Phi, psi and omega in degrees: 000057185289334186244000183269193177295145178079012179294155177295115184248068177284144177261112178266128179271143179291146179283129179295146182279174181302321181294321177295315180296321176297319178297320177295316179299316180294318183291331185256003180080019179262192178232148178260129176242143177233137177224123181264341179213180185297319182294320176295320178297319177297322178296318178297315180295322179292324175298315178296321180296320178295322181287331189256023180294139181247164180235128178287137181221126178273141180237129180279123181252000184302315183296319179296313182296318178296319178297316179296317180298321180294315179298316179296324178294319179294317178298317179297319178296319178297317177296324178297316178297321178293318183296317183263016176051049181260002179276143181294000000 
């Protein structure tokens, strides 16, 4: 029942054209790429891969974890003093 009542009525949005995509890229500080075939698409992906290379970096978290443990220990000690009425 493709054309009768109750037919699937999906709303398809038009695909923006190259000029619209170039305008969006310019407005957002991006770049517009166009690929008409598989080889051009591979070229675009390799260009993007070169631009987006990342570098692994290790971050030491021992000091942060130790600091949090110290603060929690001091808070726990204060509550202990309050609970057992050891404050002057």
